C-alpha positions as CSV (number, residue, x, y, z in Angstrom):
1,X,-11.6,63.7,-24.4
2,X,-10.8,62.1,-21.2
3,X,-9.1,64.1,-18.7
4,X,-5.9,62.4,-17.5
5,X,-6.4,61.9,-13.5
6,X,-2.8,62.5,-11.9
7,X,-1.2,59.8,-9.5
8,X,-1.8,62.1,-6.5
9,X,-5.6,62.5,-7.6
10,X,-5.7,58.7,-7.8
11,X,-3.8,58.3,-4.4
12,X,-6.3,61.1,-2.7
13,X,-9.6,58.9,-4.3
14,X,-8.3,55.6,-2.9
15,X,-7.3,57.3,0.3
16,X,-11.2,58.3,0.5
17,X,-12.3,54.8,-0.3
18,X,-10.2,53.3,2.1
19,X,-11.5,55.5,4.9
20,X,-15.2,55.0,3.8
21,X,-14.3,50.9,3.8
22,X,-13.1,50.9,7.3
23,X,-16.0,52.9,8.7
24,X,-18.8,50.7,6.9
25,X,-16.8,47.9,8.6
26,X,-16.7,49.3,11.8
27,X,-20.5,50.2,12.2
28,X,-21.2,46.8,10.5
29,X,-19.3,44.8,13.6
30,X,-20.6,47.2,15.9
31,X,-24.5,46.1,14.7
32,X,-23.3,42.6,14.7
33,X,-21.7,42.3,17.8
34,X,-24.2,44.8,19.5
35,X,-21.7,46.9,20.9
36,X,-23.5,49.5,23.2
37,X,-22.7,53.1,23.1
38,X,-19.6,54.6,25.1
39,X,-20.3,54.4,29.1
40,X,-21.8,51.2,29.2
41,X,-20.0,48.9,31.5
42,X,-18.2,45.8,30.3
43,X,-17.8,43.2,32.9
44,X,-14.4,40.9,32.9
45,X,-14.2,37.4,34.6
46,X,-11.4,37.5,36.8
47,X,-11.7,34.4,38.9
48,X,-10.5,30.9,38.2
49,X,-10.9,27.7,39.9
50,X,-7.7,27.9,41.5
51,X,-8.0,31.5,42.4
52,X,-11.3,31.8,43.6
53,X,-12.3,34.8,46.0
54,X,-15.7,35.6,46.5
55,X,-15.1,39.3,47.3
56,X,-13.3,39.6,43.9
57,X,-14.7,37.7,41.0
58,X,-15.8,40.3,38.5
59,X,-14.2,43.3,37.4
60,X,-16.2,46.2,35.8
61,X,-14.8,48.7,32.9
62,X,-16.4,51.3,31.1
63,X,-16.5,51.4,27.3
64,X,-14.8,54.3,25.9
65,X,-14.5,54.0,22.5
66,X,-14.0,51.3,19.4
67,X,-11.6,50.7,16.4
68,X,-11.7,48.1,13.7
69,X,-8.8,45.4,13.5
70,X,-7.8,43.6,10.4
71,X,-5.7,41.0,11.4
72,X,-3.0,39.6,9.0
73,X,-2.4,43.2,7.6
74,X,0.2,44.6,10.3
75,X,2.9,43.7,7.7
76,X,1.2,46.4,5.3
77,X,1.6,49.8,7.1
78,X,-0.8,52.2,5.3
79,X,1.3,54.5,2.8
80,X,1.0,58.3,3.2
81,X,2.4,61.0,0.9
82,X,2.6,64.9,1.8
83,X,2.5,66.3,-1.4
84,X,3.3,64.7,-4.7
85,X,2.1,61.0,-4.9
86,X,4.9,58.5,-7.2
87,X,3.6,55.4,-9.0
88,X,4.8,53.3,-6.3
89,X,2.9,55.0,-3.5
90,X,-0.1,54.3,-5.5
91,X,0.7,50.7,-5.9
92,X,1.8,50.3,-2.1
93,X,-1.8,51.8,-1.2
94,X,-3.6,49.5,-3.5
95,X,-1.7,46.3,-1.8
96,X,-2.8,47.8,1.6
97,X,-6.4,48.0,0.4
98,X,-6.1,44.4,-0.9
99,X,-5.0,43.2,2.4
100,X,-8.0,45.1,4.2
101,X,-10.3,43.4,2.1
102,X,-8.7,39.8,2.4
103,X,-8.6,40.4,6.3
104,X,-11.3,39.3,8.6
105,X,-12.1,42.0,10.6
106,X,-12.5,42.5,14.4
107,X,-13.3,45.1,16.9
108,X,-11.1,46.5,19.3
109,X,-13.4,47.4,22.4
110,X,-11.4,50.2,24.4
111,X,-12.2,50.2,28.2
112,X,-11.3,51.8,31.2
113,X,-11.4,52.0,35.0
114,X,-10.2,54.0,37.9
115,X,-7.7,52.3,40.1
116,X,-5.7,52.8,43.1
117,X,-3.0,54.7,40.9
118,X,-5.4,56.6,38.4
119,X,-7.1,55.7,35.2
120,X,-6.2,52.4,33.3
121,X,-7.1,51.5,29.9
122,X,-7.4,47.9,28.3
123,X,-8.2,46.7,24.8
124,X,-10.7,43.8,24.3
125,X,-11.1,42.0,21.1
126,X,-14.9,42.0,19.9
127,X,-15.0,38.5,19.6
128,X,-13.9,38.0,22.9
129,X,-16.9,39.5,24.7
130,X,-18.9,36.1,24.6
131,X,-20.0,35.7,28.1
132,X,-16.9,33.5,29.0
133,X,-14.4,35.8,29.9
134,X,-15.9,39.0,28.8
135,X,-19.7,40.2,28.9
136,X,-22.0,43.1,28.7
137,X,-24.4,41.3,31.1
138,X,-22.9,40.3,34.2
139,X,-25.4,37.6,35.0
140,X,-23.9,35.6,31.8
141,X,-21.1,34.7,34.2
142,X,-23.7,33.2,36.6
143,X,-23.3,29.5,35.7
144,X,-19.4,29.8,35.2
145,X,-18.9,31.4,38.6
146,X,-20.8,28.6,40.3
147,X,-18.6,25.7,38.5
148,X,-15.6,27.6,39.5
149,X,-16.9,27.8,43.1
150,X,-17.5,24.2,43.0
151,X,-14.2,23.1,41.7
152,X,-12.3,25.6,44.2
153,X,-14.0,23.8,47.1
154,X,-13.8,20.5,45.6
155,X,-9.8,20.7,44.4
156,X,-8.1,24.0,45.7
157,X,-9.7,25.2,49.1
158,X,-7.1,24.7,52.1
159,X,-7.9,21.7,54.0
160,X,-6.4,20.0,57.4
161,X,-3.6,17.4,56.7
162,X,-3.3,18.8,53.0
163,X,-0.6,20.9,51.2
164,X,-1.1,22.4,47.7
165,X,0.8,21.3,44.6
166,X,3.5,23.6,43.6
167,X,2.4,23.1,40.0
168,X,-1.5,23.0,39.6
169,X,-2.1,24.1,43.0
170,X,-4.4,21.3,43.9
171,X,-4.6,19.9,47.3
172,X,-3.1,16.6,48.1
173,X,-3.0,14.8,51.4
174,X,0.3,15.1,53.0
175,X,1.1,11.3,53.1
176,X,0.7,11.2,49.1
177,X,2.8,14.0,48.4
178,X,5.4,13.6,45.5
179,X,8.9,15.3,46.6
180,X,10.9,16.1,43.6
181,X,14.5,17.6,43.3
182,X,14.3,20.7,41.1
183,X,17.7,21.6,39.3
184,X,17.6,25.1,37.8
185,X,19.9,27.9,36.9
186,X,19.6,31.1,39.4
187,X,21.9,33.5,41.2
188,X,23.3,33.2,44.5
189,X,23.6,35.7,47.2
190,X,26.2,37.6,45.5
191,X,24.5,37.7,42.0
192,X,26.4,34.9,40.5
193,X,24.7,32.6,38.2
194,X,25.1,28.8,39.1
195,X,23.3,25.5,39.4
196,X,20.9,25.4,42.1
197,X,18.6,22.9,43.8
198,X,15.5,22.9,45.8
199,X,13.1,20.1,46.6
200,X,9.8,20.4,45.4
201,X,6.0,19.3,46.6
202,X,3.5,18.0,44.0
203,X,0.6,15.9,43.7
204,X,2.0,13.8,41.0
205,X,5.1,12.7,38.9
206,X,3.5,14.8,36.0
207,X,3.4,18.0,37.8
208,X,7.0,17.4,39.2
209,X,8.0,17.0,35.4
210,X,6.4,19.8,33.9
211,X,7.7,21.9,36.4
212,X,11.3,20.8,36.1
213,X,10.5,21.5,32.2
214,X,9.6,24.8,32.7
215,X,12.6,25.7,34.9
216,X,14.8,24.8,31.9
217,X,13.1,27.0,29.7
């Protein structure tokens, strides 16, 4: 004679199955993405062609921990029960597990660093550590940094007789500047909202138009 398993026991067994699935998924992703052990440095490229500073190109963070993400399941919160599970609880937990299995998982890399005002933490998606924005090896940025340096020198470095476009930041000869009247909602010195105007300096009509659109929201 088969022993009938209670709803609560089924619920607890499924919880265990889910926990094992999450742990196995995390271990698989750690291996696939070649995530090192906690304490290893993660490098973030913070420079850009427009904002290039040779003394502030890369930030170093420290790997603290990892957790697994299941994108697309945020509307499925994991059901919990304290003592006795109902049939609805078991159905909800099964739906949650199905959502996990249907998702394309990713790792969330938890990193930290000490800054001026204390310890700062950040979460980085594992798939974003691709040598473009984040990398485990700082040498992966070499080609990108050289390209940024060249673009900065060509387009953004201050030069005599030129001014920076308010929109894109590129240097433009003073005699080729596009002056454009920007109209927007602002507050006067008394805090009252009203229509305001100012003259913007741009490299082209396109940048002027885009800036006006951004002011209009």
